[in-house]
Wavefront OBJ file of the C-alpha trace (Angstrom):
o trace
v 106.847 216.017 211.346
v 103.976 214.509 209.362
v 103.469 214.608 205.594
v 101.094 217.601 205.690
v 103.581 219.606 207.754
v 106.332 218.707 205.286
v 104.111 219.745 202.334
v 103.334 223.062 204.044
v 107.012 223.769 204.628
v 107.822 222.706 201.049
v 105.163 225.108 199.760
v 106.857 227.925 201.677
v 110.265 227.018 200.224
v 108.850 226.862 196.690
v 107.066 230.211 197.117
v 110.276 231.846 198.293
v 112.569 230.288 195.677
v 110.199 230.726 192.731
v 108.947 234.140 193.886
v 105.297 233.116 193.577
v 103.101 233.461 196.671
v 100.257 231.524 195.026
v 102.041 228.163 194.925
v 100.291 225.492 196.970
v 101.817 222.054 196.665
v 100.021 218.746 196.961
v 101.498 215.256 196.952
v 100.547 214.975 193.261
v 102.177 218.272 192.154
v 104.829 217.931 189.434
v 107.129 220.431 187.725
v 104.598 220.611 184.875
v 102.061 222.071 187.308
v 104.237 225.018 188.387
v 105.101 227.478 185.618
v 108.304 228.745 187.260
v 109.669 225.242 187.994
v 112.161 224.485 185.229
v 115.437 222.549 185.142
v 117.504 225.447 186.497
v 115.094 226.297 189.294
v 114.891 222.571 190.136
v 118.512 222.657 191.297
v 117.878 225.804 193.338
v 114.795 224.209 194.883
v 116.696 221.071 195.901
v 119.408 223.144 197.600
v 116.786 225.286 199.372
v 114.831 222.210 200.521
v 117.992 220.571 201.851
v 118.837 223.739 203.761
v 115.289 224.227 205.105
v 115.097 220.671 206.461
v 118.787 220.247 207.369
v 119.182 217.163 205.163
v 121.010 216.028 202.007
v 119.646 214.047 199.074
v 121.543 211.646 196.849
v 121.343 212.152 193.102
v 119.553 208.809 192.733
v 116.880 209.932 195.218
v 116.316 213.165 193.318
v 116.065 211.348 189.981
v 113.553 208.851 191.367
v 110.925 211.464 192.292
v 107.856 211.722 190.078
v 106.016 214.289 192.215
v 106.212 216.394 195.353
v 104.746 213.572 197.446
v 107.746 211.383 196.688
v 110.047 214.272 197.641
v 108.114 214.646 200.916
v 108.484 210.920 201.585
v 112.261 211.192 201.124
v 112.326 214.136 203.518
v 110.259 212.239 206.103
v 112.676 209.320 205.873
v 115.585 211.601 206.763
v 113.995 213.461 209.681
l 1 2 3 4 5 6 7 8 9 10 11 12 13 14 15 16 17 18 19 20 21 22 23 24 25 26 27 28 29 30 31 32 33 34 35 36 37 38 39 40 41 42 43 44 45 46 47 48 49 50 51 52 53 54 55 56 57 58 59 60 61 62 63 64 65 66 67 68 69 70 71 72 73 74 75 76 77 78 79
């Protein structure tokens, strides 16, 4: 699965979890760019992403991300 495929699947997860069909993620997207993405929804998003991709993140991985691209890179490294 390449980075664009991961971003597309992430966009679908975010749309579902945040109940916003207009979300389109890019590698540069941050929580500040998505109105519904707050600290509580962040936890829900992580759980949903782990489930969607069949992977688990460490807390240090999650804390190291500055944008969606870095999340996608972590996912790619686990697939």
